Structure formats: structure tokens, C-alpha cells
C-alpha positions as CSV (number, residue, x, y, z in Angstrom):
1,X,94.3,78.8,59.4
2,X,96.1,82.1,58.5
3,X,95.0,84.9,60.8
4,X,95.3,88.4,59.4
5,X,93.3,90.3,61.9
6,X,93.4,90.8,65.7
7,X,90.6,92.1,67.9
8,X,92.0,94.1,70.9
9,X,89.8,94.6,73.9
10,X,90.4,97.5,76.3
11,X,91.2,97.1,80.0
12,X,89.8,99.4,82.7
13,X,90.0,102.4,80.4
14,X,86.7,101.1,79.0
15,X,85.1,102.4,82.2
16,X,86.2,106.0,81.3
17,X,83.5,108.4,80.3
18,X,84.1,111.6,78.4
19,X,87.9,111.0,78.5
20,X,87.7,107.6,76.9
21,X,89.0,108.8,73.5
22,X,92.1,110.3,75.1
23,X,93.0,106.9,76.6
24,X,92.3,105.1,73.3
25,X,94.6,107.5,71.4
26,X,97.3,106.9,74.0
27,X,96.9,103.1,73.7
28,X,96.9,103.3,69.9
29,X,100.1,105.3,69.9
30,X,101.8,102.9,72.4
31,X,100.8,99.9,70.3
32,X,102.1,101.6,67.1
33,X,105.4,102.2,68.9
34,X,105.7,98.6,70.1
35,X,105.1,97.4,66.5
36,X,106.9,100.2,64.6
37,X,109.2,97.8,62.7
38,X,106.3,95.7,61.4
39,X,105.6,97.2,58.0
40,X,102.3,95.5,57.2
41,X,100.6,96.3,60.5
42,X,97.6,98.7,60.5
43,X,95.5,99.8,63.5
44,X,91.9,101.0,63.5
45,X,90.6,102.2,66.9
46,X,86.9,102.2,67.8
47,X,85.2,103.3,71.0
48,X,84.9,99.8,72.5
49,X,87.7,97.8,70.7
50,X,90.6,98.1,68.3
51,X,91.4,96.1,65.2
52,X,94.9,95.2,64.1
53,X,95.5,94.0,60.5
54,X,98.7,92.5,59.1
55,X,99.1,91.1,55.6
56,X,102.4,89.4,56.5
57,X,102.1,86.3,58.7
58,X,105.4,86.9,60.4
59,X,104.3,90.4,61.3
60,X,101.1,88.9,62.8
61,X,103.1,86.4,64.8
62,X,105.4,89.2,66.1
63,X,102.3,91.3,67.1
64,X,100.8,88.4,69.0
65,X,104.2,88.0,70.9
66,X,104.5,91.8,71.8
67,X,100.9,92.9,72.6
68,X,100.9,91.1,76.1
69,X,103.4,93.7,77.2
70,X,101.4,96.8,76.3
71,X,99.5,98.2,79.2
72,X,95.9,99.1,78.6
73,X,95.0,95.9,76.8
74,X,92.6,93.5,78.6
75,X,92.9,90.7,76.1
76,X,93.1,90.2,72.3
77,X,92.1,87.5,69.9
78,X,93.1,86.5,66.3
79,X,89.8,86.8,64.4
80,X,88.3,85.7,61.1
81,X,85.8,88.0,59.5
82,X,83.0,87.1,57.1
83,X,79.7,88.5,55.8
84,X,76.9,88.5,58.5
85,X,74.9,85.7,57.0
86,X,74.5,82.1,58.2
87,X,76.1,80.5,55.1
88,X,79.4,82.4,55.5
89,X,79.3,82.1,59.3
90,X,78.9,78.3,59.0
91,X,81.9,78.1,56.7
92,X,84.1,80.4,58.8
93,X,83.2,78.5,62.0
94,X,84.5,75.3,60.5
95,X,87.8,77.0,59.5
96,X,88.3,78.5,63.0
97,X,87.4,75.3,64.8
98,X,89.6,73.3,62.4
99,X,92.6,75.4,63.3
100,X,92.8,73.5,66.6
101,X,93.1,69.8,67.3
102,X,89.5,68.7,68.0
103,X,89.5,64.9,68.6
104,X,88.2,64.2,72.1
105,X,87.8,67.8,73.0
106,X,84.8,69.8,74.2
107,X,83.5,73.1,72.8
108,X,80.9,75.8,73.3
109,X,79.5,78.5,71.1
110,X,79.1,82.0,72.6
111,X,77.2,84.7,70.6
112,X,77.4,88.5,70.9
113,X,74.8,90.0,68.6
114,X,75.1,93.7,68.6
115,X,73.2,93.9,65.2
116,X,69.7,93.4,66.5
117,X,68.4,93.3,63.0
118,X,70.0,89.9,62.4
119,X,67.2,87.4,61.8
120,X,68.0,85.0,64.6
121,X,68.1,85.4,68.3
122,X,71.2,84.4,70.4
123,X,69.9,81.0,71.6
124,X,68.9,80.0,68.1
125,X,72.3,80.9,66.7
126,X,74.1,78.9,69.4
127,X,72.1,75.8,68.6
128,X,72.4,76.2,64.8
129,X,76.2,77.0,64.7
130,X,76.9,74.4,67.4
131,X,75.0,71.7,65.5
132,X,76.8,72.6,62.3
133,X,80.2,72.2,64.0
134,X,79.2,68.9,65.6
135,X,78.1,67.4,62.3
136,X,81.5,68.3,60.8
137,X,83.7,67.4,63.7
138,X,82.3,64.2,65.2
139,X,85.3,64.0,67.7
140,X,84.0,67.1,69.5
141,X,81.4,67.1,72.3
142,X,79.5,70.0,73.9
143,X,80.5,71.3,77.4
144,X,78.8,74.6,78.4
145,X,80.7,74.9,81.7
146,X,84.3,74.2,81.0
147,X,84.8,73.8,77.2
148,X,88.3,73.1,75.8
149,X,87.4,75.2,72.8
150,X,85.3,78.3,73.1
151,X,84.0,79.6,69.7
152,X,83.1,83.3,70.1
153,X,80.9,84.7,67.3
154,X,80.3,88.5,67.2
155,X,77.6,89.6,64.8
156,X,77.8,93.3,64.0
157,X,76.4,95.4,61.1
158,X,79.7,95.4,59.3
159,X,80.3,91.7,59.5
160,X,80.6,88.6,61.7
161,X,83.8,88.0,63.7
162,X,84.8,84.6,64.9
163,X,87.6,83.4,67.2
164,X,88.5,80.5,69.4
165,X,91.6,82.0,71.0
166,X,91.9,84.6,73.7
167,X,95.3,86.0,74.8
168,X,95.6,87.9,78.1
169,X,96.8,91.4,78.0
170,X,98.8,93.4,80.6
171,X,95.8,95.3,81.8
172,X,96.2,98.6,83.5
173,X,96.3,102.0,81.8
174,X,98.1,103.1,78.6
175,X,101.6,104.4,79.5
176,X,101.6,108.2,79.4
177,X,97.9,108.6,80.2
178,X,98.7,109.5,83.8
179,X,101.7,111.8,83.3
180,X,105.4,111.2,83.6
181,X,107.8,110.5,86.5
182,X,111.5,109.9,87.0
183,X,112.5,106.4,88.2
184,X,115.6,106.0,90.3
185,X,117.1,102.9,88.7
186,X,119.8,101.3,90.8
187,X,120.3,98.0,89.0
188,X,118.9,95.9,91.8
189,X,115.8,93.8,91.9
190,X,113.4,96.4,93.3
191,X,113.6,99.5,91.2
192,X,112.7,98.0,87.8
193,X,109.7,96.4,89.4
194,X,108.7,99.7,90.8
195,X,109.0,101.3,87.3
196,X,106.9,98.5,85.8
197,X,104.1,99.0,88.3
198,X,104.0,102.8,87.7
199,X,103.9,102.2,83.9
200,X,101.0,99.8,84.5
201,X,99.1,102.7,86.1
202,X,99.7,104.8,83.0
203,X,102.8,106.7,84.1
204,X,105.5,107.2,81.5
205,X,109.0,107.1,83.0
206,X,112.5,108.4,82.5
207,X,115.1,106.7,84.6
208,X,118.1,108.0,86.4
209,X,121.2,106.0,87.4
210,X,124.3,107.0,89.5
211,X,127.6,105.6,88.4
212,X,130.9,105.9,90.4
213,X,133.8,104.7,88.3
214,X,136.2,103.2,89.1
215,X,134.3,101.9,92.1
216,X,131.5,100.7,89.9
217,X,132.3,99.0,86.6
218,X,131.1,99.4,83.0
219,X,129.3,96.0,83.5
220,X,127.2,97.6,86.2
221,X,126.2,100.4,83.9
222,X,125.5,97.9,81.1
223,X,123.2,96.0,83.5
224,X,121.2,99.2,84.2
225,X,121.0,99.9,80.5
226,X,119.6,96.5,79.9
227,X,117.0,97.1,82.6
228,X,116.0,100.4,81.0
229,X,115.7,98.7,77.6
230,X,113.5,95.9,79.2
231,X,111.2,98.6,80.7
232,X,110.9,100.3,77.3
233,X,109.3,97.1,76.0
234,X,106.1,97.7,78.0
235,X,104.6,100.2,75.6
236,X,106.6,103.4,76.0
237,X,110.2,104.5,75.2
238,X,112.5,105.2,78.2
239,X,115.2,107.8,78.5
240,X,118.1,106.8,80.9
241,X,120.0,109.7,82.6
242,X,123.4,108.5,83.8
243,X,124.9,110.7,86.5
244,X,128.7,110.8,87.1
245,X,128.6,110.5,90.9
246,X,132.2,109.6,91.8
247,X,133.6,113.0,92.9
248,X,130.5,114.0,94.8
249,X,130.2,110.6,96.5
250,X,133.8,110.8,97.7
251,X,133.2,114.2,99.0
252,X,130.2,113.0,101.0
253,X,132.2,110.1,102.3
254,X,134.9,112.4,103.6
255,X,132.6,114.9,105.2
256,X,129.8,112.8,106.7
257,X,130.2,110.3,109.6
258,X,129.7,106.6,108.6
259,X,126.5,106.2,110.5
260,X,124.9,109.1,108.6
261,X,126.6,108.4,105.3
262,X,123.8,106.5,103.6
263,X,121.2,109.1,104.6
264,X,123.2,112.0,103.1
265,X,124.0,110.0,100.0
266,X,120.3,109.3,99.4
267,X,119.5,113.0,100.1
268,X,122.0,114.1,97.5
269,X,120.7,111.6,95.0
270,X,117.2,112.9,95.5
271,X,118.4,116.5,95.1
272,X,120.0,115.6,91.8
273,X,117.0,113.5,90.7
274,X,114.7,116.5,91.4
275,X,116.7,118.7,89.1
276,X,116.8,116.1,86.3
277,X,113.0,115.6,86.9
278,X,112.4,119.3,86.2
279,X,114.4,119.2,83.0
280,X,112.6,116.0,81.9
281,X,109.2,117.5,82.5
282,X,108.3,114.8,85.0
283,X,105.9,115.3,87.8
284,X,107.2,112.8,90.4
285,X,110.1,110.6,91.4
286,X,109.7,106.8,91.7
287,X,111.8,104.6,93.9
288,X,111.9,100.9,94.6
289,X,111.9,101.3,98.4
290,X,110.1,98.8,100.6
291,X,109.4,99.7,104.2
292,X,111.9,98.2,106.6
293,X,113.8,96.2,104.0
294,X,117.1,98.0,104.7
295,X,118.4,100.7,107.0
296,X,117.6,103.5,104.6
297,X,114.0,102.4,104.3
298,X,112.7,102.9,107.8
299,X,110.0,105.6,108.3
300,X,112.6,107.8,110.1
301,X,115.1,107.3,107.2
302,X,112.5,108.0,104.5
303,X,111.4,111.1,106.4
304,X,115.0,112.4,106.6
305,X,115.6,111.7,102.9
306,X,112.3,113.2,101.7
307,X,113.1,116.4,103.6
308,X,115.2,117.8,100.7
309,X,112.3,118.0,98.2
310,X,108.6,118.8,98.0
311,X,108.2,116.6,94.9
312,X,105.9,113.6,95.2
313,X,107.9,110.5,95.9
314,X,106.1,107.4,94.5
315,X,106.9,104.1,96.2
316,X,104.7,101.4,94.7
317,X,106.6,98.6,96.6
318,X,106.4,100.2,100.0
319,X,104.3,97.4,101.5
320,X,105.7,94.5,99.5
321,X,108.0,91.9,100.9
322,X,111.1,90.6,99.1
323,X,109.6,87.4,97.9
324,X,106.7,89.2,96.3
325,X,109.1,91.6,94.6
326,X,111.3,88.7,93.3
327,X,108.2,86.9,91.9
328,X,107.2,90.0,90.0
329,X,110.7,90.6,88.8
330,X,110.8,87.0,87.4
331,X,107.4,87.5,85.8
332,X,108.5,90.7,83.9
333,X,111.9,89.2,83.0
334,X,114.1,91.7,84.9
335,X,115.3,89.4,87.7
336,X,118.0,87.6,85.7
337,X,119.4,91.0,84.7
338,X,119.2,92.5,88.2
339,X,121.1,89.6,89.9
340,X,124.2,90.0,87.7
341,X,127.0,90.4,90.2
342,X,128.0,94.0,89.5
343,X,127.8,96.5,92.4
344,X,126.2,99.9,92.3
345,X,127.5,103.0,94.0
346,X,125.3,102.6,97.1
347,X,126.7,99.1,97.7
348,X,130.4,99.9,97.3
349,X,130.2,102.8,99.7
350,X,127.8,101.1,102.2
351,X,128.8,101.8,105.8
352,X,129.0,98.9,108.3
353,X,126.5,100.4,110.8
354,X,124.1,102.8,109.1
355,X,121.6,104.8,111.2
356,X,118.1,103.4,111.0
357,X,116.6,106.4,112.8
358,X,118.5,109.4,111.6
359,X,117.6,112.9,112.9
360,X,117.2,115.5,110.3
361,X,118.8,118.2,112.3
362,X,122.0,116.1,112.8
363,X,122.2,115.1,109.1
364,X,121.7,118.7,108.1
365,X,124.4,119.9,110.5
366,X,127.1,117.7,108.9
367,X,126.0,118.7,105.4
368,X,126.2,122.4,106.3
369,X,130.0,122.5,106.2
370,X,130.0,122.1,102.4
371,X,127.9,123.9,99.8
372,X,126.8,120.9,97.7
373,X,124.7,122.9,95.3
374,X,127.5,123.7,92.7
375,X,128.5,120.1,92.6
376,X,125.0,119.0,92.1
377,X,124.5,121.4,89.3
378,X,127.8,120.2,87.7
379,X,126.8,116.5,87.7
380,X,123.4,117.3,86.3
381,X,125.0,119.1,83.4
382,X,127.5,116.3,82.8
383,X,125.0,113.5,82.7
384,X,124.6,111.2,79.6
385,X,121.2,110.5,78.2
386,X,120.5,107.3,76.4
387,X,117.1,106.6,74.6
388,X,115.6,103.1,74.6
389,X,114.7,101.1,72.7
390,X,116.0,103.0,69.7
391,X,119.5,104.1,70.9
392,X,122.5,102.1,72.3
393,X,125.6,103.5,74.0
394,X,128.3,101.8,71.9
395,X,130.7,101.9,74.9
396,X,128.7,99.2,76.6
397,X,127.3,97.2,73.7
398,X,129.7,94.3,73.6
399,X,130.6,93.9,77.3
400,X,128.7,90.7,77.8
């Protein structure tokens, strides 16, 4: 049958009390952004659910494809609505059941009757509607434990809503409902996964990337832009701040001994990110660091790197192992982008024997010979900003 309405169920935000309307407004805004190019789509938000209407079947199919990526949705179903009387419910139940192959399958009827004035109780309705379905589809049989087809019938004052399909949502909180942070997006496997997990907790993100041409290629930058665009598909637009890092990175390389080089490089990146964070009105900085994964991710290294800022550093992957991170990257479709063989600036300047337990005093001593602040200010001013999903940087559009 032709579906022209979706019932959208809220995730954990349904547990919110007085602030529930705030979260619902955020979710509605994010869904509208994800479906902004679908002209026939309309959304009506209620306290316990949301309804999506689309006159165009192509728009409806596109909405069904995109909604699983929008955080804050527990599940959604294409629904058929009819008048709240038995005659119309019987008719609509046959249409809904008939939209699936029924021969040899099992089914069950579940009733949610919020209109207590309806003249039949739930158990009566289950028997009556189930019996009507069985008489018209003799190939079906009843299975109340594990049915192949579950016919849900919701009876409310404004109508009866029937569905036999439930699509899983992304869960979590609407992006933007828990503030905004700046994601350090390297182009590797970990950082986009970290961004995804923060978005799932309701945090809107901008992203920052450090490029060092000619040591890093345009293809490396294109890879990061594709990752930023992928992240923007999860219910909220993403701004990507691209930092020209070559001159400053060469200066660090000349001044700092090899064993301390990675620590100072990370510290300078964090100082730059902190200034961009302020200008982007973000509250925290997000990284893809996992404890012990590489030399710069030991507790000693993280402590030395953190020393340059008092801004909260959010590390959602801190206890995850690499296989867990890869599995999630594959699930959210960033893995194939991240493994493109184009190196970032940290890789091409990587020392052979980096310190795993750097001492802050020693790192600060080597850094004290140069006033890095003017150079940091300069690269912050010189950065490019690209908006996703609406904007593309033409320089990188046709590289692949």
C-alpha cells in the first residue's frame, strides 16, 4: 500500500520532565534539516510522538532512508490512519497486512487504546481484529510470542493508527540539545567515530583539521572534507575549520628534539583549537584518543598535552580498543573514507622514537625559546571554513 504518514517515537528524551519541549523542538529542527530538500514533507510534533506527512511517495521513501541517522529517534513506523470505528479499522487492517507477503507467516495484533471511551476493551479488540484478519488471509496463523508480522493498532480520540513495520532509530539525544564542541578531525579512523558518539549525546560539532602542504596532499584534505560531510548527515550541519599548519609545524620540527616533537605538536594544535573553539562558540574540544593506543595517548602524554588549556577535553573513545572503534566506523560508514592512503600532518612528521612519558617542565623548556603565540594567531586568522552539507570547496570537488 502507499504510505503517506510516519509515526516517529522519541528516544531517551521521552524521560525528560519540564524540559521535554526543548528537546522535542531540537529534534524537529534536526529532522527538518535532514529532509530540507523534500518539498512535500510536513512535521507535526506532539508531547509523546511526532508525525511526518508526505504527499509524494519518493519523498516518503527518502525520509524512511534518512531518519535512521537522526539522533533522538527511538523508532519510526509508516502508518495508515482511519476513523476510530470497527468498520474502518477492519478495512485498514486488511490493507496494512496485505502490504506484506502473508502465506505461511505468523502474526499478532497489539492494541494501544489511549481513548478510554472506545466501546471495546483491549483483549476484545485483539480477538476481533485478529479474527477478521485470519478470515481474510487463510495463509496466516497466530503466534503471540514471535510473530513474523506484528500489527500495531493505536486507538486515539483523533483516529486509529495502524502499522506492521517498525524501523530502528539512532537513539540518543537530538544534536545541539547538549551544547557544542570542536572536534579535532585528523582523517584517521578514530576521530570521526568520536564525533559521531558526541553527536549521539546531543553535542553539536564544528571540526578542525590541520593541513601541511606540500607534505600533505589535496587528497588528504578531500578525505577529511568527506568525513565532515558524512558527520553532517547525522542530524546537524558541520563547519570544518582548515588550518594552514606547514610553517608552524616546520618551526616546531626545527626547535624541538625528536623525542618531544609529538608532544609539542599536539600542544600547539590544542592551543590553536582552543582559539577556534572560542570563535565558534563551542564549550569543549573532542578528540579521538584511546588510552595507550599510540605514544601520544599515554596518561603522561595526555597530561602534558592538556596542560596548555583549561577547556574540557572530551575523549569518548578513551577506553575503547581498536577493533571496537573499527566496528563502529564501519557501522557509520566512515571507515572506507578514513582508510584512504593519504597521510595527515602528524603522520608525515612522526618521530621514530617519541616519548611516551614526557615531562611537562622539559617540554615547556624547549618551547620557551620561541614565542609561538603570534604564529598561532596568524594560522587561526588564515583558516578556511567550509560548511557541510550545503557547501563544497571547489578546489577539492573532483579529486577522486
